[in-house]
TORTORMAR-140872 format. One line per field, with one value per residue (C-alpha): residue number from 1; residue in three letters; x, y, z. Coordinates in nm, 2 decimals. Layout:
! residues N
i: NUM; ... .
aa: ALA; ... .
u: X; ... .
v: Y; ... .
w: Z; ... .
END
This chain:
! residues 129
i: 1; 2; 3; 4; 5; 6; 7; 8; 9; 10; 11; 12; 13; 14; 15; 16; 17; 18; 19; 20; 21; 22; 23; 24; 25; 26; 27; 28; 29; 30; 31; 32; 33; 34; 35; 36; 37; 38; 39; 40; 41; 42; 43; 44; 45; 46; 47; 48; 49; 50; 51; 52; 53; 54; 55; 56; 57; 58; 59; 60; 61; 62; 63; 64; 65; 66; 67; 68; 69; 70; 71; 72; 73; 74; 75; 76; 77; 78; 79; 80; 81; 82; 83; 84; 85; 86; 87; 88; 89; 90; 91; 92; 93; 94; 95; 96; 97; 98; 99; 100; 101; 102; 103; 104; 105; 106; 107; 108; 109; 110; 111; 112; 113; 114; 115; 116; 117; 118; 119; 120; 121; 122; 123; 124; 125; 126; 127; 128; 129 .
aa: MET; PHE; ASN; ARG; ILE; ALA; GLU; GLY; LYS; ILE; ALA; ALA; TYR; THR; SER; LEU; GLU; VAL; VAL; ASP; GLU; LEU; SER; LYS; ALA; PRO; SER; PRO; LYS; ARG; GLU; GLU; MET; ILE; GLU; LEU; ILE; SER; ARG; HIS; ASN; ILE; GLN; ALA; PHE; GLN; THR; ASP; ALA; ARG; ALA; GLU; SER; LEU; ALA; ASP; THR; TYR; LEU; VAL; THR; GLY; ILE; MET; PRO; VAL; ARG; PHE; ARG; THR; ASP; CYS; LEU; HIS; ILE; ALA; ILE; ALA; SER; VAL; ASN; GLY; MET; ASP; CYS; ILE; ILE; SER; LEU; ASN; PHE; HIS; HIS; ILE; ASN; ARG; VAL; ARG; THR; ARG; ILE; VAL; THR; GLU; ALA; ILE; ASN; ARG; VAL; ALA; GLY; TYR; ASN; SER; PRO; ILE; ILE; CYS; ALA; PRO; GLU; GLU; VAL; ILE; TYR; ASP; SER; GLU; HIS .
u: 1.56; 1.47; 1.64; 1.41; 1.11; 1.23; 1.26; 0.90; 1.01; 0.87; 0.55; 0.60; 0.36; 0.41; 0.18; 0.14; 0.26; 0.60; 0.61; 0.54; 0.82; 1.06; 0.97; 1.12; 1.44; 1.77; 1.91; 2.02; 1.84; 1.50; 1.53; 1.68; 1.40; 1.12; 1.27; 1.28; 0.91; 0.83; 1.06; 0.92; 0.56; 0.51; 0.15; 0.10; -0.20; -0.39; -0.46; -0.83; -1.06; -0.99; -0.61; -0.65; -0.87; -0.63; -0.33; -0.51; -0.58; -0.20; -0.13; -0.38; -0.17; 0.13; 0.33; 0.47; 0.47; 0.20; 0.46; 0.54; 0.18; 0.31; 0.49; 0.16; 0.00; 0.26; 0.16; -0.21; -0.21; -0.04; -0.27; -0.60; -0.47; -0.39; -0.01; 0.19; 0.48; 0.62; 0.98; 1.14; 1.48; 1.31; 1.43; 1.33; 0.95; 0.84; 1.07; 1.09; 0.94; 0.70; 0.55; 0.50; 0.33; 0.10; 0.00; -0.07; -0.31; -0.49; -0.52; -0.67; -0.93; -1.01; -1.05; -0.73; -0.44; -0.10; 0.18; 0.51; 0.74; 1.09; 1.42; 1.49; 1.76; 1.50; 1.29; 1.58; 1.73; 1.40; 1.31; 1.63; 1.51 .
v: -1.67; -1.72; -2.06; -2.15; -2.03; -2.24; -2.55; -2.50; -2.43; -2.08; -1.97; -1.62; -1.34; -0.98; -0.69; -0.47; -0.19; -0.36; -0.43; -0.06; 0.04; -0.21; -0.06; 0.27; 0.11; 0.16; -0.11; -0.38; -0.43; -0.35; -0.63; -0.88; -0.84; -0.84; -1.15; -1.33; -1.26; -1.39; -1.70; -1.81; -1.74; -1.51; -1.40; -1.02; -0.90; -0.60; -0.30; -0.31; -0.09; -0.29; -0.23; 0.13; 0.19; 0.00; 0.19; 0.52; 0.40; 0.33; 0.68; 0.85; 0.71; 0.89; 0.57; 0.69; 1.02; 1.05; 1.06; 0.70; 0.58; 0.30; 0.15; 0.14; -0.02; -0.30; -0.39; -0.35; -0.56; -0.84; -0.81; -0.82; -1.11; -1.32; -1.34; -1.49; -1.25; -0.96; -0.98; -0.64; -0.47; -0.13; -0.07; 0.29; 0.25; -0.11; -0.34; -0.18; -0.24; 0.06; -0.04; -0.40; -0.29; -0.03; -0.22; -0.53; -0.33; -0.17; -0.50; -0.67; -0.40; -0.41; -0.79; -0.89; -1.11; -0.93; -1.06; -1.09; -0.83; -0.97; -0.96; -1.22; -1.39; -1.48; -1.67; -1.83; -1.97; -2.07; -2.27; -2.47; -2.64 .
w: 0.39; 0.02; 0.03; 0.32; 0.12; -0.18; 0.05; 0.16; 0.52; 0.52; 0.35; 0.22; 0.13; 0.04; -0.05; -0.36; -0.14; -0.11; -0.48; -0.55; -0.31; -0.49; -0.82; -0.70; -0.56; -0.74; -0.98; -0.94; -0.60; -0.76; -1.03; -0.78; -0.53; -0.79; -0.95; -0.61; -0.56; -0.90; -0.88; -0.55; -0.65; -0.35; -0.33; -0.30; -0.10; -0.21; 0.01; 0.11; 0.32; 0.64; 0.60; 0.51; 0.82; 1.05; 0.92; 0.98; 1.34; 1.39; 1.26; 1.50; 1.79; 1.66; 1.63; 1.30; 1.12; 0.85; 0.58; 0.66; 0.62; 0.39; 0.68; 0.87; 0.57; 0.57; 0.92; 0.86; 0.55; 0.73; 1.02; 0.83; 0.62; 0.93; 0.88; 1.16; 1.13; 0.94; 0.84; 0.83; 0.84; 0.89; 1.25; 1.23; 1.21; 1.18; 1.37; 1.71; 2.05; 2.05; 1.72; 1.83; 2.15; 2.00; 1.69; 1.90; 2.13; 1.83; 1.65; 1.96; 2.00; 1.62; 1.64; 1.45; 1.56; 1.56; 1.34; 1.52; 1.38; 1.35; 1.15; 0.88; 1.10; 1.36; 1.11; 0.94; 1.26; 1.40; 1.08; 1.11; 1.44 .
END
């Protein structure tokens, strides 16, 4: 995926929430991922009041336990910033059918488009054609 970003075939963004999570990851994964973000000049969105509110709305539905609020923030930050998709390997909370359905409905009511939640392979193979 990062090769596709380097080739300019995928525009990539992240959030400061992701950077914060990465800072807590074990070595060498932490350094590798932070270096990739830096090398590819991937812009990191800040959490704002809109994203906080949207994440709280997701939580009220019970889509995720409150202790996984950061996962809700990932989706909310992408939503309020108009992202086309969220690439996630988190199949426990983020990349699952229920999350896609509920967040899309909430986003529609709140006036936001919903990013498509997908795995990296879906974006990589799609960008080849």
